[in-house]
DSSP file (Angstrom, degrees, kcal/mol; ACC not computed):
  #  RESIDUE AA STRUCTURE BP1 BP2  ACC     N-H-->O    O-->H-N    N-H-->O    O-->H-N    TCO  KAPPA ALPHA  PHI   PSI    X-CA   Y-CA   Z-CA
    1    1 A P              0   0    0      0, 0.0     5,-0.1     0, 0.0     0, 0.0   0.000 360.0 360.0 360.0 145.7   -0.1   10.7    5.8
    2    2 A R        +     0   0    0      3,-0.0     0, 0.0     2,-0.0     0, 0.0   0.583 360.0  87.3 -88.6  -8.9    3.5   10.3    4.6
    3    3 A C    >   -     0   0    0      1,-0.1     3,-1.3     2,-0.0     0, 0.0  -0.777  67.0-149.0 -94.8 131.7    2.5    9.0    1.2
    4    4 A P  T 3  S+     0   0    0      0, 0.0    -1,-0.1     0, 0.0    -2,-0.0   0.637  99.1  57.3 -70.8 -11.9    1.9   11.5   -1.7
    5    5 A F  T 3  S+     0   0    0      2,-0.1    26,-0.1     0, 0.0    -3,-0.0   0.186  74.8 149.7-102.8  15.4   -0.6    9.0   -3.2
    6    6 A F    <   -     0   0    0     -3,-1.3     2,-0.6     1,-0.1     0, 0.0  -0.226  32.9-155.3 -51.9 130.5   -2.8    8.8    0.0
    7    7 A M    >>> -     0   0    0      0, 0.0     4,-2.3     0, 0.0     3,-2.0  -0.938  12.7-133.4-116.3 110.2   -6.4    8.2   -1.0
    8    8 A K  T 345S+     0   0    0     -2,-0.6     0, 0.0     1,-0.3     0, 0.0  -0.357  93.1  23.0 -61.5 136.3   -9.0    9.3    1.6
    9    9 A G  T 345S+     0   0    0      1,-0.1    -1,-0.3    -2,-0.0     0, 0.0   0.261 127.4  50.9  89.1 -12.1  -11.6    6.7    2.3
   10   10 A V  T X>5S+     0   0    0     -3,-2.0     4,-1.7     3,-0.1     3,-1.0   0.684 111.9  34.9-115.3 -64.4   -9.2    3.9    1.1
   11   11 A C  T 3<5S+     0   0    0     -4,-2.3    -3,-0.2     1,-0.3    -5,-0.0   0.809 123.8  44.7 -67.0 -30.7   -5.9    4.2    2.9
   12   12 A D  T 34<S+     0   0    0     -5,-0.6    -1,-0.3     1,-0.1     3,-0.1   0.459 112.4  53.4 -93.2   0.0   -7.4    5.4    6.1
   13   13 A A  T <4 S+     0   0    0     -3,-1.0     2,-0.3     1,-0.3    -2,-0.2   0.814 115.0  12.1-101.0 -38.4  -10.2    2.9    6.1
   14   14 A R  S  < S-     0   0    0     -4,-1.7    -1,-0.3     0, 0.0    -5,-0.0  -0.948  71.7-110.8-140.9 158.2   -8.4   -0.5    5.8
   15   15 A E        -     0   0    0     -2,-0.3    14,-0.1    -3,-0.1    -3,-0.1  -0.789  38.2-129.7 -87.8 126.1   -5.0   -2.0    5.9
   16   16 A P        -     0   0    0      0, 0.0    14,-0.1     0, 0.0     2,-0.1  -0.365  28.8 -97.9 -73.0 157.2   -3.7   -3.1    2.5
   17   17 A P        -     0   0    0      0, 0.0    12,-0.6     0, 0.0     2,-0.3  -0.377  41.3-102.6 -70.5 153.1   -2.3   -6.6    2.0
   18   18 A L  E     -A   28   0A   0     10,-0.2     2,-0.4    -2,-0.1    10,-0.2  -0.580  39.5-170.5 -74.8 137.6    1.5   -7.0    2.1
   19   19 A A  E     -A   27   0A   0      8,-2.8     8,-2.8    -2,-0.3     2,-0.6  -0.977  27.7-113.5-127.9 143.8    3.0   -7.5   -1.4
   20   20 A E  E     -A   26   0A   0     -2,-0.4     6,-0.3     6,-0.2     3,-0.1  -0.674  28.3-177.7 -80.5 118.1    6.6   -8.5   -2.1
   21   21 A A  E    S-     0   0A   0      4,-2.1     2,-0.3    -2,-0.6    -1,-0.2   0.899  71.0 -25.0 -80.5 -45.2    8.3   -5.6   -3.8
   22   22 A E  E >  S-A   25   0A   0      3,-1.4     3,-2.9     0, 0.0    -1,-0.4  -0.935 100.1 -49.3-157.1 171.5   11.6   -7.5   -4.2
   23   23 A E  T 3  S+     0   0    0     -2,-0.3     3,-0.1     1,-0.3    -3,-0.0  -0.238 128.3   3.3 -55.2 121.2   13.2  -10.4   -2.5
   24   24 A G  T 3  S+     0   0    0      1,-0.2     2,-0.4    -2,-0.0    -1,-0.3   0.449 113.9  95.8  85.0   0.8   13.2   -9.7    1.2
   25   25 A H  E <   -A   22   0A   0     -3,-2.9    -4,-2.1     2,-0.0    -3,-1.4  -0.988  49.5-174.6-129.6 130.8   11.2   -6.5    1.0
   26   26 A Q  E     -A   20   0A   0     -2,-0.4     2,-0.3    -6,-0.3    -6,-0.2  -0.894   6.3-160.2-122.7 153.0    7.5   -6.0    1.3
   27   27 A V  E     -A   19   0A   0     -8,-2.8    -8,-2.8    -2,-0.3     2,-0.6  -0.953  12.3-150.2-127.8 150.0    5.1   -3.1    0.9
   28   28 A A  E     +A   18   0A   0     -2,-0.3     2,-0.3   -10,-0.2   -10,-0.2  -0.883  47.6 131.3-118.2  96.0    1.6   -2.5    2.2
   29   29 A C     >  -     0   0    0    -12,-0.6     4,-1.9    -2,-0.6     5,-0.1  -0.982  54.4-144.6-151.5 131.6    0.0   -0.3   -0.4
   30   30 A W  H  > S+     0   0    0     -2,-0.3     4,-0.7     1,-0.2    -1,-0.1   0.872 105.6  49.4 -64.6 -36.7   -3.3   -0.4   -2.3
   31   31 A L  H >4 S+     0   0    0      1,-0.2     3,-0.7     2,-0.2     4,-0.3   0.903 110.9  48.5 -70.8 -40.4   -1.7    1.0   -5.5
   32   32 A Y  H >4 S+     0   0    0      1,-0.2     3,-1.5     2,-0.2    -1,-0.2   0.864 104.6  60.4 -67.1 -35.1    1.2   -1.5   -5.4
   33   33 A S  H 3< S+     0   0    0     -4,-1.9    -1,-0.2     1,-0.3    -2,-0.2   0.731  95.2  63.6 -65.7 -21.6   -1.2   -4.4   -4.9
   34   34 A K  T <<        0   0    0     -4,-0.7    -1,-0.3    -3,-0.7    -2,-0.2   0.575 360.0 360.0 -80.3  -8.8   -3.0   -3.7   -8.1
   35   35 A R    <         0   0    0     -3,-1.5    -1,-0.2    -4,-0.3    -2,-0.1   0.492 360.0 360.0 -70.4 360.0    0.2   -4.4  -10.2
């Protein structure tokens, strides 16, 4: 995995929802979605 915050059993099991990071930019990350 390219992310240093990779969580086995979470990141490799399901695709996280897209969240808007800033206008015109989206991220797909379980940690970012919790914000």
